[in-house]
C-alpha positions in Angstrom: 0.0 0.0 0.0 2.8 2.5 0.9 4.5 1.6 -2.4 1.3 2.6 -4.3 1.1 5.8 -2.3 4.8 6.5 -3.0 4.1 6.2 -6.8 1.0 8.3 -6.5 2.9 11.1 -4.8 5.7 10.8 -7.3 3.1 11.0 -10.1 1.4 14.0 -8.5 4.8 15.7 -8.0 5.8 15.2 -11.7 2.3 16.3 -12.8 2.7 19.5 -10.7 6.1 20.2 -12.3 4.7 19.7 -15.8 1.8 21.9 -15.0 4.1 24.6 -13.7 6.2 24.4 -16.9 3.1 24.6 -19.1 1.9 27.6 -17.0 5.2 29.4 -17.7 4.9 28.6 -21.4 1.3 29.9 -21.5 2.4 33.1 -19.7 5.2 33.7 -22.2 2.8 33.0 -25.1 0.3 35.3 -23.6 2.9 38.1 -23.3 3.9 37.6 -27.0 0.2 37.7 -28.1 -0.5 40.7 -26.0 2.5 42.6 -27.6 1.3 41.6 -31.0 -2.2 42.7 -30.1 -1.0 46.1 -28.9 1.1 46.6 -32.0 -1.9 45.8 -34.3 -4.2 47.9 -32.2 -1.8 50.9 -32.5 -1.6 50.4 -36.3 -5.4 50.2 -36.6 -5.8 53.4 -34.5 -3.3 55.2 -36.8 -5.2 54.0 -39.9 -8.5 55.0 -38.4 -7.3 58.5 -37.6 -5.9 58.9 -41.1 -9.3 57.7 -42.5 -11.2 60.2 -40.3 -9.0 63.0 -41.5 -9.4 62.0 -45.1 -13.2 61.7 -44.7 -13.3 65.1 -42.9 -11.3 66.7 -45.8 -13.7 65.2 -48.4 -16.7 66.3 -46.4 -15.3 69.8 -46.1 -14.8 70.0 -49.9 -18.3 68.7 -50.5 -19.7 71.3 -48.2 -17.8 74.1 -49.9 -19.1 72.9 -53.2 -22.7 73.0 -51.9 -22.2 76.5 -50.4 -20.8 77.7 -53.8 -23.7 76.1 -55.7 -26.2 77.7 -53.3 -24.6 81.1 -53.8 -23.8 81.6 -50.1 -20.9 83.8 -49.1 -18.0 82.1 -47.3 -16.4 83.4 -44.2 -13.4 84.7 -46.2 -15.7 86.5 -48.6 -17.7 88.1 -45.7 -14.4 89.2 -44.0 -13.3 90.7 -47.3 -16.6 92.6 -47.7 -16.3 93.9 -44.1 -12.8 95.1 -44.8 -13.9 96.8 -48.0 -16.8 98.5 -46.1 -14.4 99.6 -43.4 -12.0 101.1 -45.9 -14.8 102.8 -47.8 -16.1 104.3 -44.5 -12.7 105.6 -43.7 -12.4 107.2 -47.2 -15.8 108.8 -46.9 -15.0 110.2 -43.5 -11.8 111.8 -44.9 -13.7 113.6 -47.6 
């Protein structure tokens, strides 16, 4: 009976060692996968930001086209008109 218990404990000890080794292997593999995941996540984030900027630029161009087609004045044109009115007012006041 003690012989069987001895073999059982030896078997359990060896199984525990193997499980510890596997645990270390899994931990190392997990770290590698996590680094790969972080790298891919960063790349996707950069691509997403680039796509957002590209889309915003395209939308801005479309909006400018719509404003031109509707005949609305842009901010730059309004500022230019304000400057012209101011200059004209100064010239009128001088005369």
